[in-house]
N, C-alpha and C positions, 0 to 999 in steps of 0.2 A: 504493498500498501505506501504512497508517495502524498503525500501532505507539502501544502505549504503556509509559513507562517502569515499569522494574521495582524494578531494581535499579540503584547505584553499585557500582563496585568499584575500591579502592585496593592497592594492595601496600604491602606492611609488614615490615619488619626483623621486628618483634612484633606479630606479627597479634593474639593475643590482648589482648597491654598499650594497641597502639592501638583497639583496639576497646571497652575499656572507658574508654582517656581519651572517644575520641568521642561514647559516649551518652550521659553528664550536658550535654555542648556541646550536644547535639540534644534534650534531652526525652524517650530514644530507650533502649531495654535490651538486653542482650544477648539470644538470642536464648535464651530455657529448653534446647531442646534442643542447645547450643551444649555441645560437649566439651573437656576439658581437651589430649587428643589432637590437635585439629584441627587443618590448615593452612589454613582459611578460615572466619573467624568473622564471623558477620553480626548486626547491632543491627537494630531495626524500631521503628518509633513506638509509641505506648502502645496499647494496646486501645480502639478507636474514633477511633480516627484514622487518616486517611487519609496517604499518602506514601511512597515510593521505603523501601527497604533499602536499608544502603550492607553491603557485605561488605570483611573484610580480609583480604588473601591473604600470607599467608607466601611471600615469595622471598630467593632466598638472595642478586641479586646488591644495594650496597647505591644507594642513589637516587643519579642523575647527571641534574644540570642541573636547567632550571625544569618544572614540573606544564604538561604537553600540558591539563589539565583540572583544577578545582577548584569546590570549594564555596561560595556564597555563606551567610552567616548574619547574623540578625540578635539583636545583643544586645548587653548593654556591653563593649567592648572589654577593656578594665582586668580584671575578672571572668576573661577568656580566660590573661588574660599570669598571674593570681593561680593559674589550675590548670594553667598550665603551660606555656600561649602562648607565643612569640617573638611582638619586635615587627619584623615587615621595614621596612615603613611606615609608621609614626607618622601621628595624627591633624595635619593642613592639612600636610601634604608636599607635598600638588598643590593649589594651591590650591581646583581649581576642582572638585574629586574629595571626597566628602564617605565616603567609607570609608576602613578600616585595612585592612592588610596584615601577617597575621598567618602562624606558622609553626606546624603540632602539631610534640610530640614528636619525632616522627620527619623534622623539617622539610618537609613536604606544604604548600603555600601556601592560604592563606582569606582571601575577605576579608571584615570584620566589619562591618555597619552599623547605624547608630541601628535600635530600633524605629517602628514610624511612632508619632505624636503622639495620644493617645488622644483 
């Protein structure tokens, strides 16, 4: 059987706030039909760009432990820290690894890689 990746779903204490935080990080936008009362908020790539959507699902329980799945993004990790991310493992912490581990405002871990050289 063959499938294709449609969406990635992330649990959140505040689905709307986390969706609004992640949208500019990925160059996405909150889907136009998202309503204030929704407990699941989608962000999608800009028109003409393919890629999976992300859904932020409001859940009552707090995050506990390390994520079993995480996102890898390319960009300047310093800009993401200025945007509200927290450094979990900084640059050079592990000599053979060239990425930084950050957490979003709700503590979800993600890795940041430098963009490829032009």
